N, C-alpha and C positions, 0 to 999 in steps of 0.2 A: 475404884474408878475415879473418885474424887481426888485422890493423891496424884494419880496419873495426869489428870487435867491440870492441876495446879503446878506440878513439877515438870511436865513435858509439853502438853498441848499449848498452854498459854505462853510458854517460852519459845517453842520451836515452830509453831504453825501459825500461818497468817489468817486462815479462815476459821476462827474460833467459833463463830456463830453457827456455822454448818455442823461442826463437831458437837456443839452443845445440843443442837436439835436432835441429832442422831443419838447422843447419849441419853437424852430424856425419853426418846422412843424406846430404846433398849431397856432402860430401867423400869419403865411402867408396863412393859409387855408381860402379861401373866403366862407363866410356864408351868405345866403340870409337874408336880413332884412325883417321887416314886409311889406315893400313896394316892396319886391322881388328883390331889388337891391343887387348885390354881394358886400360885404365888407370884407376885411381880418379881422380876429379876433383881430389883433393888433389895429385896429381902433375903436373897440367897447369899450365904457366906461364899467368898471367892473360892475356897478350897472344895466346896460342894458342886461347883460347876464342872461338868464332865462333857465328853463328846456327845453323850446321850442328851444332856441338857441343851446343848447347842442345836441338836437335831429337833428337839421339841420346840425350841425357840423359833427355828425356821418354820416349822409346821404351824405354830401359833400365828406367826406373822403372815404366812402365805394363805393358809386355809381359812383362818378366822379373820384375816384382814385387820389385825389389831394395830391400827395406826399406820398401816403400810400402803404402799402403792404398787406392790408387786415385787418381782425378783430383784430388780435393780436396787430398790430401797433396802431389801433384806441383805443383799450382798454388801452394800455400804455399811449396814449395821454390823455384819460379821467382820468386815475389814477393821472397823474401829475396835471391836472386841479382841480380834487377833492382835492388833497393835498394843492394846492395853495389857494383854497377857504376856506378850513378848517383852514389853517394858518391865513387867514385874519380875521377870526371871533374870536377875543379875546376881553376882556374888553378894551374899548377904541380903538379898532382896526379899520380896514378899512370897514368892513361890519357887518351887524347884522344878515344876513341869507345867506344860500348857495343854489344855484339852484339844488344841488344834493339831498336835503332833502325836504320833504313835511311837512308842519306844523311848529310849533314853534321850535326854535333851543334849 
């Protein structure tokens, strides 16, 4: 996400402060791992983030109210995550697939 912010957000977006706030909320949200241990999303390797991880992220933000203000805030967080994953999928990029899509990219 740091690379995405430096190479895309700071270059192409006007409201960087809002994006940075959402990024910080996302990264500090503790999400249960497969072993049910809580880990902030900042500690997750990007390739370990799956559709299930995103569902658990939503649950953590909505049910536990970890830094959130409800569905609108969570949707903004997910929009930023989706944008980050889509940016990372380019020829020779960081990822070959995104957890937001089912099937081949």
